[in-house]
Residue frames as qw, qx, qy, qz and C-alpha x, y, z in Angstrom:
[[0.321, -0.580, 0.686, 0.299, 213.61, 147.04, 10.58],
 [0.711, 0.467, -0.338, -0.401, 214.07, 145.55, 7.12],
 [0.855, -0.208, 0.475, -0.009, 214.59, 141.81, 6.95],
 [0.047, -0.505, 0.730, 0.458, 217.27, 140.20, 4.83],
 [0.839, 0.354, 0.247, -0.333, 215.76, 138.42, 1.83],
 [0.547, -0.251, 0.687, 0.407, 217.62, 135.84, -0.23],
 [0.061, 0.207, -0.622, -0.753, 217.65, 135.43, -3.98],
 [0.114, -0.329, -0.900, -0.263, 214.44, 133.42, -3.93],
 [0.312, -0.504, -0.184, -0.784, 212.50, 136.05, -2.02],
 [0.751, -0.503, -0.424, -0.050, 212.32, 134.07, 1.25],
 [0.351, -0.866, 0.289, -0.209, 213.64, 135.09, 4.62],
 [0.540, 0.464, -0.669, 0.213, 217.13, 133.70, 5.25],
 [0.819, -0.409, -0.395, 0.076, 217.71, 131.18, 8.08],
 [0.531, 0.159, -0.339, 0.760, 220.65, 133.25, 9.17],
 [0.172, -0.412, 0.103, -0.889, 218.25, 135.90, 10.56],
 [0.714, -0.441, -0.482, -0.253, 216.33, 133.34, 12.70],
 [0.297, -0.672, 0.458, -0.502, 216.60, 133.87, 16.47],
 [0.694, 0.066, -0.715, 0.047, 218.10, 130.49, 17.50],
 [0.064, 0.147, -0.684, 0.712, 218.33, 131.52, 21.14],
 [0.581, -0.013, 0.185, -0.793, 214.57, 131.95, 21.22],
 [0.789, 0.131, -0.481, -0.359, 214.05, 128.62, 19.41],
 [0.546, 0.129, -0.777, 0.286, 216.27, 126.52, 21.68],
 [0.079, -0.093, 0.608, -0.785, 215.08, 128.15, 24.90],
 [0.660, 0.016, 0.017, -0.750, 211.38, 127.78, 23.92],
 [0.762, 0.123, -0.608, -0.187, 211.94, 124.16, 22.93],
 [0.352, 0.131, -0.786, 0.492, 213.68, 123.36, 26.22],
 [0.296, -0.052, 0.448, -0.842, 210.94, 125.06, 28.27],
 [0.741, 0.060, -0.190, -0.642, 208.09, 123.37, 26.39],
 [0.731, 0.113, -0.673, -0.012, 209.63, 119.90, 26.56],
 [0.162, 0.160, -0.728, 0.647, 210.54, 120.40, 30.22],
 [0.521, -0.052, 0.264, -0.810, 206.89, 121.18, 30.99],
 [0.830, 0.103, -0.374, -0.401, 205.78, 118.07, 29.11],
 [0.549, 0.191, -0.761, 0.289, 208.37, 115.94, 30.91],
 [0.128, -0.169, 0.594, -0.776, 207.16, 117.31, 34.24],
 [0.719, -0.007, 0.044, -0.694, 203.54, 116.37, 33.49],
 [0.834, 0.159, -0.506, -0.152, 204.47, 112.88, 32.31],
 [0.346, 0.261, -0.751, 0.498, 206.80, 112.39, 35.29],
 [0.389, -0.151, 0.463, -0.782, 204.03, 113.33, 37.72],
 [0.841, 0.067, -0.177, -0.506, 201.75, 110.83, 35.99],
 [0.695, 0.234, -0.669, 0.118, 204.36, 108.07, 36.31],
 [0.061, 0.235, -0.706, 0.665, 204.89, 108.77, 40.01],
 [0.606, -0.061, 0.263, -0.748, 201.14, 108.74, 40.68],
 [0.856, 0.159, -0.371, -0.323, 200.76, 105.53, 38.70],
 [0.496, 0.275, -0.757, 0.324, 203.63, 103.88, 40.58],
 [0.214, -0.180, 0.613, -0.739, 202.11, 104.78, 43.95],
 [0.775, 0.048, 0.042, -0.628, 198.76, 103.34, 42.82],
 [0.784, 0.253, -0.560, -0.092, 200.48, 100.17, 41.58],
 [0.201, 0.291, -0.781, 0.515, 202.27, 99.74, 44.91],
 [0.498, -0.079, 0.454, -0.735, 198.96, 99.93, 46.76],
 [0.851, 0.191, -0.183, -0.454, 197.36, 97.48, 44.32],
 [0.581, 0.349, -0.724, 0.129, 200.33, 95.11, 44.60],
 [0.071, -0.211, 0.758, -0.613, 200.09, 95.03, 48.40],
 [0.683, 0.060, 0.250, -0.684, 196.34, 94.42, 48.14],
 [0.811, 0.288, -0.427, -0.276, 196.87, 91.58, 45.67],
 [0.351, 0.314, -0.819, 0.327, 199.43, 89.94, 47.95],
 [0.343, -0.096, 0.628, -0.692, 197.02, 90.13, 50.87],
 [0.794, 0.188, -0.025, -0.578, 194.28, 88.64, 48.68],
 [0.642, 0.340, -0.685, -0.050, 196.59, 85.77, 47.68],
 [0.100, 0.198, -0.835, 0.503, 197.28, 84.90, 51.31],
 [0.552, 0.030, 0.375, -0.744, 193.57, 85.14, 52.12],
 [0.821, 0.249, -0.283, -0.428, 192.65, 82.70, 49.35],
 [0.493, 0.314, -0.793, 0.174, 195.43, 80.32, 50.41],
 [0.162, -0.124, 0.738, -0.643, 194.19, 80.34, 54.02],
 [0.713, 0.138, 0.135, -0.674, 190.65, 79.75, 52.79],
 [0.745, 0.305, -0.554, -0.214, 191.86, 76.79, 50.72],
 [0.256, 0.248, -0.848, 0.391, 193.68, 75.31, 53.70],
 [0.427, -0.033, 0.532, -0.731, 190.58, 75.72, 55.84],
 [0.804, 0.220, -0.098, -0.543, 188.40, 73.94, 53.26],
 [0.612, 0.331, -0.718, 0.006, 190.95, 71.16, 52.77],
 [0.000, -0.180, 0.814, -0.553, 191.01, 70.60, 56.54],
 [0.612, 0.084, 0.322, -0.717, 187.21, 70.59, 56.64],
 [0.785, 0.289, -0.398, -0.375, 187.11, 68.03, 53.82],
 [0.402, 0.294, -0.839, 0.220, 189.52, 65.77, 55.68],
 [0.215, -0.064, 0.712, -0.665, 187.17, 65.81, 58.67],
 [0.721, 0.160, 0.012, -0.674, 184.11, 64.78, 56.68],
 [0.577, -0.076, 0.813, -0.017, 183.15, 61.12, 56.23],
 [0.510, 0.506, -0.304, -0.626, 182.98, 61.38, 52.45],
 [0.237, 0.247, -0.922, -0.183, 184.15, 57.81, 51.89],
 [0.167, 0.207, 0.886, -0.381, 181.54, 56.44, 54.27],
 [0.459, 0.510, 0.233, -0.689, 178.80, 58.54, 52.67],
 [0.430, 0.461, -0.568, -0.529, 179.80, 57.42, 49.17],
 [0.110, 0.102, -0.989, -0.011, 179.83, 53.74, 50.18],
 [0.281, 0.340, 0.746, -0.499, 176.40, 53.93, 51.80],
 [0.492, 0.569, 0.013, -0.659, 174.88, 55.79, 48.85],
 [0.316, 0.396, -0.773, -0.382, 176.55, 53.35, 46.47],
 [0.097, 0.072, 0.975, -0.186, 175.00, 50.44, 48.38],
 [0.421, 0.496, 0.471, -0.596, 171.57, 52.05, 48.00],
 [0.452, 0.571, -0.351, -0.589, 172.12, 52.58, 44.28],
 [0.177, 0.251, -0.935, -0.176, 173.21, 48.97, 43.86],
 [0.285, 0.242, 0.838, -0.397, 170.10, 47.82, 45.73],
 [0.520, 0.586, 0.155, -0.602, 167.91, 49.70, 43.27],
 [0.355, 0.526, -0.648, -0.421, 169.99, 48.33, 40.39],
 [0.117, -0.092, 0.986, -0.072, 169.58, 44.76, 41.68],
 [0.456, 0.444, 0.634, -0.440, 165.80, 45.05, 41.61],
 [0.468, 0.671, -0.177, -0.546, 165.98, 46.55, 38.12],
 [0.152, 0.424, -0.854, -0.260, 168.19, 43.71, 36.90],
 [0.296, 0.111, 0.924, -0.215, 165.81, 41.11, 38.25],
 [0.504, 0.605, 0.431, -0.440, 162.99, 42.67, 36.21],
 [0.245, 0.654, -0.449, -0.558, 165.05, 43.12, 33.04],
 [0.937, 0.288, 0.129, -0.152, 164.58, 40.70, 30.15],
 [0.816, 0.381, -0.097, 0.423, 168.11, 41.22, 28.85],
 [0.553, -0.694, -0.013, 0.461, 171.15, 42.43, 30.73],
 [0.426, 0.878, -0.076, 0.206, 173.20, 45.34, 29.44],
 [0.660, 0.253, -0.367, 0.605, 176.80, 46.37, 30.11],
 [0.458, -0.545, -0.406, 0.572, 177.98, 48.08, 33.28],
 [0.197, -0.062, 0.147, 0.967, 178.70, 51.28, 31.34],
 [0.233, -0.411, -0.549, -0.690, 175.09, 51.46, 30.19],
 [0.525, -0.636, -0.565, 0.016, 173.78, 51.07, 33.75],
 [0.481, -0.125, -0.309, 0.811, 176.22, 53.58, 35.24],
 [0.034, -0.224, -0.081, -0.971, 174.43, 56.84, 34.31],
 [0.561, -0.414, -0.368, -0.616, 170.99, 55.60, 35.34],
 [0.654, -0.227, -0.678, 0.247, 172.09, 53.94, 38.57],
 [0.348, -0.884, -0.074, -0.303, 172.27, 57.17, 40.63],
 [0.794, -0.091, -0.270, 0.537, 175.89, 56.64, 41.68],
 [0.296, -0.888, -0.076, 0.344, 177.21, 59.45, 43.94],
 [0.532, 0.825, -0.098, 0.161, 179.34, 61.82, 41.88],
 [0.207, -0.821, 0.520, -0.114, 182.22, 61.59, 44.35],
 [0.870, -0.158, 0.466, 0.024, 182.67, 57.83, 43.85],
 [0.105, -0.491, 0.686, 0.526, 185.55, 56.89, 41.52],
 [0.722, 0.336, -0.217, -0.564, 184.06, 55.74, 38.25],
 [0.476, 0.315, -0.820, -0.042, 186.24, 52.62, 38.09],
 [0.104, -0.055, 0.847, -0.518, 185.14, 51.62, 41.60],
 [0.594, 0.248, 0.300, -0.704, 181.46, 52.11, 40.75],
 [0.675, 0.376, -0.472, -0.424, 181.80, 50.12, 37.53],
 [0.260, 0.218, -0.926, 0.166, 183.36, 47.23, 39.44],
 [0.325, 0.103, 0.687, -0.642, 180.43, 47.29, 41.84],
 [0.676, 0.360, -0.003, -0.642, 177.92, 47.32, 38.99],
 [0.548, 0.373, -0.716, -0.218, 179.78, 44.52, 37.22],
 [0.003, -0.114, 0.920, -0.375, 179.64, 42.51, 40.42],
 [0.530, 0.248, 0.458, -0.669, 175.87, 43.02, 40.59],
 [0.671, 0.429, -0.339, -0.501, 175.58, 41.94, 36.97],
 [0.339, 0.303, -0.890, 0.021, 177.60, 38.78, 37.66],
 [0.266, 0.039, 0.796, -0.543, 175.34, 37.94, 40.59],
 [0.657, 0.378, 0.176, -0.628, 172.33, 38.27, 38.32],
 [0.570, 0.446, -0.618, -0.307, 174.00, 36.20, 35.59],
 [0.083, 0.192, -0.947, 0.242, 174.74, 33.50, 38.16],
 [0.473, 0.195, 0.592, -0.623, 171.11, 33.54, 39.28],
 [0.716, 0.480, -0.051, -0.504, 170.06, 33.10, 35.67],
 [0.890, -0.036, 0.428, 0.154, 172.63, 30.36, 35.10],
 [0.591, 0.786, -0.067, 0.166, 174.78, 32.46, 32.76],
 [0.768, -0.008, -0.173, 0.616, 178.61, 32.67, 32.85],
 [0.269, -0.841, -0.130, 0.451, 180.08, 35.72, 34.64],
 [0.425, 0.898, -0.090, 0.067, 181.78, 38.53, 32.77],
 [0.845, 0.022, -0.098, 0.526, 185.52, 38.11, 32.23],
 [0.256, 0.639, -0.063, 0.723, 186.00, 41.89, 32.47],
 [0.566, -0.780, -0.095, -0.249, 185.10, 41.94, 36.14],
 [0.441, 0.415, -0.570, 0.555, 187.96, 42.72, 38.52],
 [0.505, -0.450, -0.639, 0.367, 188.03, 42.25, 42.31],
 [0.148, -0.922, -0.199, -0.298, 186.69, 45.24, 44.17],
 [0.482, 0.329, -0.408, 0.702, 189.40, 47.43, 45.73],
 [0.400, -0.626, -0.569, 0.352, 187.09, 48.86, 48.37],
 [0.106, 0.723, 0.124, 0.672, 186.43, 52.46, 49.29],
 [0.560, -0.799, -0.113, -0.190, 185.95, 52.66, 53.04],
 [0.318, 0.564, -0.575, 0.501, 188.84, 53.66, 55.26],
 [0.188, -0.198, 0.717, -0.642, 187.03, 52.90, 58.51],
 [0.384, -0.234, -0.824, -0.345, 184.59, 49.96, 58.36],
 [0.176, -0.350, -0.742, 0.544, 183.40, 50.79, 61.88],
 [0.171, 0.278, 0.091, -0.941, 181.57, 53.79, 60.46],
 [0.169, -0.148, -0.798, -0.560, 179.25, 51.72, 58.30],
 [0.217, -0.556, -0.794, 0.116, 176.51, 51.41, 60.91],
 [0.013, 0.179, 0.162, -0.970, 174.49, 54.63, 60.88],
 [0.327, 0.588, 0.699, -0.241, 170.86, 55.59, 60.51],
 [0.399, 0.651, 0.474, 0.439, 169.22, 57.56, 57.75],
 [0.142, -0.980, -0.128, 0.046, 169.37, 60.87, 59.60],
 [0.528, -0.614, 0.354, 0.468, 173.14, 60.69, 59.91],
 [0.560, 0.200, 0.584, 0.553, 173.44, 59.95, 56.20],
 [0.189, 0.854, 0.394, 0.284, 171.27, 62.93, 55.27],
 [0.332, -0.916, 0.050, 0.220, 173.23, 65.18, 57.63],
 [0.588, -0.356, 0.471, 0.553, 176.50, 64.08, 56.12],
 [0.471, 0.494, 0.552, 0.480, 175.19, 64.61, 52.60],
 [0.016, 0.966, 0.235, 0.109, 174.12, 68.17, 53.37],
 [0.458, -0.781, 0.244, 0.349, 177.49, 68.95, 54.97],
 [0.608, -0.066, 0.558, 0.561, 179.38, 67.54, 51.99],
 [0.350, 0.702, 0.490, 0.380, 177.23, 69.47, 49.50],
 [0.150, -0.985, -0.057, 0.067, 177.81, 72.73, 51.41],
 [0.554, -0.575, 0.406, 0.445, 181.52, 72.04, 51.53],
 [0.582, 0.241, 0.579, 0.518, 181.65, 71.23, 47.81],
 [0.193, 0.893, 0.337, 0.230, 179.88, 74.52, 47.04],
 [0.335, -0.903, 0.155, 0.221, 182.40, 76.44, 49.18],
 [0.622, -0.267, 0.531, 0.510, 185.28, 74.71, 47.40],
 [0.476, 0.568, 0.526, 0.418, 183.77, 75.57, 44.02],
 [0.002, -0.987, -0.145, -0.071, 183.43, 79.25, 45.02],
 [0.488, -0.739, 0.317, 0.341, 187.00, 79.33, 46.34],
 [0.635, 0.043, 0.564, 0.527, 188.39, 77.78, 43.14],
 [0.323, 0.787, 0.410, 0.330, 186.48, 80.35, 41.08],
 [0.212, -0.973, 0.033, 0.081, 187.84, 83.20, 43.24],
 [0.608, -0.480, 0.448, 0.447, 191.40, 81.86, 42.94],
 [0.584, 0.348, 0.547, 0.489, 191.11, 81.57, 39.14],
 [0.153, 0.930, 0.257, 0.213, 189.85, 85.14, 38.84],
 [0.381, -0.879, 0.208, 0.197, 192.62, 86.45, 41.09],
 [0.684, -0.193, 0.518, 0.475, 195.22, 84.44, 39.18],
 [0.479, 0.609, 0.454, 0.439, 194.02, 85.91, 35.89],
 [0.074, -0.991, -0.105, -0.043, 194.09, 89.41, 37.39],
 [0.438, -0.770, 0.366, 0.284, 197.69, 89.30, 38.62],
 [0.740, 0.098, 0.519, 0.416, 198.78, 87.50, 35.45],
 [0.402, 0.820, 0.267, 0.307, 198.23, 90.74, 33.51],
 [0.340, -0.912, 0.063, 0.223, 200.63, 92.75, 35.68],
 [0.637, -0.255, 0.413, 0.599, 203.92, 91.80, 33.89],
 [0.398, 0.559, 0.480, 0.547, 202.55, 93.35, 30.71],
 [0.133, -0.965, -0.194, -0.119, 201.66, 96.55, 32.58],
 [0.588, -0.665, 0.209, 0.410, 205.17, 96.62, 34.08],
 [0.597, 0.104, 0.464, 0.646, 206.71, 96.42, 30.61],
 [0.179, 0.809, 0.388, 0.404, 204.55, 99.32, 29.43],
 [0.364, -0.925, -0.018, 0.107, 205.70, 101.44, 32.37],
 [0.665, -0.369, 0.344, 0.550, 209.33, 100.62, 31.57],
 [0.467, 0.437, 0.469, 0.610, 208.88, 101.73, 27.96],
 [0.053, -0.933, -0.270, -0.231, 207.27, 104.99, 29.11],
 [0.531, -0.780, 0.122, 0.309, 210.13, 105.70, 31.50],
 [0.624, -0.104, 0.438, 0.639, 212.75, 105.08, 28.80],
 [0.291, 0.667, 0.450, 0.517, 210.81, 107.29, 26.37],
 [0.258, -0.954, -0.154, -0.013, 210.64, 110.03, 29.01],
 [0.621, -0.539, 0.259, 0.507, 214.40, 109.82, 29.52],
 [0.522, 0.237, 0.488, 0.658, 215.01, 110.14, 25.78],
 [0.061, 0.853, 0.388, 0.344, 212.62, 113.10, 25.58],
 [0.438, -0.872, -0.032, 0.218, 214.37, 114.82, 28.50],
 [0.599, -0.376, 0.358, 0.610, 217.89, 114.48, 27.11],
 [0.399, 0.325, 0.547, 0.661, 216.97, 115.36, 23.51],
 [0.014, -0.782, -0.459, -0.421, 214.34, 118.02, 24.20],
 [0.400, -0.913, -0.078, -0.001, 215.75, 119.72, 27.30],
 [0.656, -0.553, 0.267, 0.438, 219.43, 119.02, 27.90],
 [0.624, 0.214, 0.439, 0.610, 220.55, 119.11, 24.24],
 [0.180, 0.842, 0.275, 0.427, 218.98, 122.53, 23.42],
 [0.414, -0.909, 0.029, 0.044, 220.42, 124.02, 26.60],
 [0.764, -0.288, 0.267, 0.513, 223.92, 122.84, 25.72],
 [0.499, 0.399, 0.353, 0.684, 224.01, 125.04, 22.58],
 [0.102, -0.934, -0.221, -0.260, 222.79, 128.16, 24.34],
 [0.325, 0.775, 0.172, -0.514, 223.68, 130.99, 24.06],
 [0.695, 0.391, 0.434, 0.419, 224.00, 131.22, 20.27],
 [0.189, -0.552, 0.147, 0.799, 226.08, 134.04, 18.79],
 [0.542, 0.696, 0.465, 0.077, 224.39, 135.69, 15.77],
 [0.511, 0.409, 0.175, 0.736, 225.62, 138.23, 13.22],
 [0.125, -0.784, -0.123, -0.596, 223.93, 141.04, 15.15],
 [0.605, -0.720, 0.179, -0.290, 224.59, 139.91, 18.70],
 [0.601, 0.349, -0.645, 0.317, 227.84, 138.70, 20.19],
 [0.724, -0.644, -0.027, -0.246, 227.52, 137.13, 23.65],
 [0.248, 0.607, -0.687, 0.314, 230.79, 137.01, 25.52],
 [0.909, -0.369, -0.109, -0.158, 231.25, 133.90, 27.63],
 [0.087, -0.719, 0.665, -0.183, 234.07, 133.14, 29.99],
 [0.482, 0.173, -0.859, 0.015, 235.52, 129.73, 30.69],
 [0.079, -0.002, 0.775, -0.627, 234.05, 129.82, 34.20],
 [0.590, 0.207, 0.167, -0.762, 230.51, 130.46, 32.96],
 [0.682, 0.274, -0.567, -0.371, 230.76, 127.69, 30.37],
 [0.309, 0.144, -0.900, 0.270, 232.06, 125.27, 32.97],
 [0.294, 0.081, 0.602, -0.738, 229.23, 126.23, 35.35],
 [0.674, 0.236, -0.150, -0.684, 226.68, 125.69, 32.59],
 [0.631, 0.216, -0.730, -0.149, 227.97, 122.21, 31.81],
 [0.102, 0.087, -0.851, 0.507, 228.11, 121.33, 35.50],
 [0.473, 0.133, 0.381, -0.783, 224.49, 122.41, 36.06],
 [0.731, 0.261, -0.331, -0.536, 223.25, 120.53, 32.98],
 [0.487, 0.221, -0.842, 0.071, 225.21, 117.41, 33.89],
 [0.090, -0.029, 0.769, -0.632, 223.94, 117.47, 37.46],
 [0.604, 0.190, 0.175, -0.754, 220.32, 117.94, 36.35],
 [0.700, 0.286, -0.534, -0.377, 220.63, 115.17, 33.79],
 [0.345, 0.180, -0.888, 0.248, 222.22, 112.70, 36.18],
 [0.251, 0.037, 0.653, -0.714, 219.71, 113.40, 38.98],
 [0.680, 0.237, 0.008, -0.694, 216.70, 113.16, 36.69],
 [0.648, 0.282, -0.676, -0.210, 218.00, 109.99, 35.05],
 [0.156, 0.147, -0.881, 0.423, 218.71, 108.45, 38.46],
 [0.449, 0.093, 0.473, -0.752, 215.20, 109.24, 39.68],
 [0.754, 0.272, -0.218, -0.557, 213.55, 107.67, 36.63],
 [0.549, 0.268, -0.792, 0.011, 215.75, 104.58, 36.79],
 [0.092, -0.085, 0.793, -0.596, 214.85, 104.27, 40.48],
 [0.639, 0.179, 0.212, -0.717, 211.16, 104.44, 39.58],
 [0.720, 0.312, -0.524, -0.331, 211.72, 101.77, 36.94],
 [0.292, 0.226, -0.883, 0.289, 213.50, 99.55, 39.47],
 [0.340, 0.035, 0.630, -0.697, 210.65, 99.97, 41.95],
 [0.717, 0.266, -0.071, -0.640, 208.14, 99.17, 39.22],
 [0.595, 0.312, -0.728, -0.138, 210.00, 96.02, 38.21],
 [0.038, 0.143, -0.873, 0.465, 209.81, 94.78, 41.80],
 [0.577, 0.110, 0.341, -0.733, 206.02, 94.92, 41.68],
 [0.635, 0.198, -0.645, -0.375, 205.88, 91.40, 40.27],
 [0.843, -0.331, 0.256, -0.338, 204.43, 88.40, 42.01],
 [0.183, -0.521, 0.829, 0.090, 206.95, 85.64, 42.58],
 [0.531, 0.133, -0.758, -0.354, 206.79, 82.26, 40.87],
 [0.148, -0.088, -0.905, 0.388, 206.16, 80.67, 44.29],
 [0.320, 0.282, 0.401, -0.811, 203.12, 82.88, 44.80],
 [0.581, 0.285, -0.370, -0.667, 201.73, 82.04, 41.37],
 [0.422, 0.093, -0.900, -0.060, 202.36, 78.32, 41.95],
 [0.078, 0.142, 0.771, -0.616, 200.52, 78.57, 45.28],
 [0.510, 0.314, 0.118, -0.792, 197.48, 80.03, 43.54],
 [0.556, 0.267, -0.646, -0.449, 197.62, 77.42, 40.79],
 [0.191, 0.044, -0.958, 0.210, 197.65, 74.63, 43.36],
 [0.240, 0.281, 0.656, -0.658, 194.38, 75.87, 44.90],
 [0.566, 0.316, -0.223, -0.728, 192.61, 75.69, 41.53],
 [0.425, 0.142, -0.880, -0.159, 193.02, 71.89, 41.62],
 [0.747, -0.403, -0.092, -0.521, 190.06, 70.14, 43.32],
 [0.862, -0.036, -0.465, 0.197, 192.41, 67.32, 44.38],
 [0.253, 0.368, -0.467, 0.763, 194.20, 69.80, 46.67],
 [0.507, -0.349, 0.216, -0.758, 191.00, 69.97, 48.75],
 [0.716, -0.110, 0.626, -0.289, 189.99, 66.31, 48.58],
 [0.103, -0.173, 0.872, 0.446, 190.59, 63.39, 46.20],
 [0.287, 0.493, 0.814, -0.113, 186.82, 62.84, 46.14],
 [0.255, 0.804, 0.116, -0.524, 186.30, 66.32, 44.66],
 [0.029, 0.512, -0.671, -0.536, 188.82, 65.47, 41.96],
 [0.217, 0.150, 0.953, 0.148, 186.88, 62.27, 41.22],
 [0.319, 0.686, 0.511, -0.408, 183.73, 64.35, 40.89],
 [0.242, 0.750, -0.271, -0.552, 185.33, 66.47, 38.16],
 [0.084, -0.311, 0.883, 0.340, 186.86, 63.37, 36.56],
 [0.298, 0.342, 0.888, -0.069, 183.41, 61.80, 36.39],
 [0.091, 0.387, 0.543, 0.740, 182.13, 64.79, 34.40],
 [0.288, -0.794, -0.535, -0.002, 180.20, 66.50, 37.22],
 [0.095, 0.680, -0.173, 0.706, 180.49, 69.94, 38.77],
 [0.266, -0.038, -0.723, 0.637, 181.18, 70.47, 42.43]]
């Protein structure tokens, strides 16, 4: 069959089979939409499982933090710090007696072997008191920067204890501090992990909206213009057939759009609440476990 050729020698667009073009386009895009839709559903199911696992992990870390905080409250950290501070001050006293010239409390602090859980201000007051005692022994005026000691012990009855009890308490406190450090590290890692999820949720929302646009433009729109009447072929259509076509296309479009919007709504719900994030943030603070652990960090030490 001879093709119609225009004045320029090219095939005319009027002879192009538009029915074939629109139907092939709709079928190809529909296949692509189906593949992408299956991927979104699989991804959503995986995200739901991950979200439930993350929530369980959050509760586990919170329970671990509460357990460690309770264990810290049962330890005699104040008593241990006071006894170790007394030992350090005893060593400092002998050092001061042998020194030719006295230095400031700040200069003696690092070398005195003060327990890292003791508040720095409290330790400096103790050292300044030792320096004033030595100045008085040497007949020198006391320092004007010295303030009365505020004390550290909550239960003075616990002061009397032998060396074995002190060593036992030290080992228990060190083990507890190591557990707290590990728990804080685990909470920080988990917090960073779930903090990336809002960005992933936004990406899924964009993909769903792009899939909707692709479906309406690449599938529904081509089907609305079919069948196309050409110069060679005239396709009779009745009002009933046209109405049925529009009803089928409208139903398919509404159902598919509703399903994707439902998936988007489910995906948006996979976000951790502000209360949950605040709970995790609170267990990254050493003070939540014990004020002595916070003093350790404040003094520049690690747990």
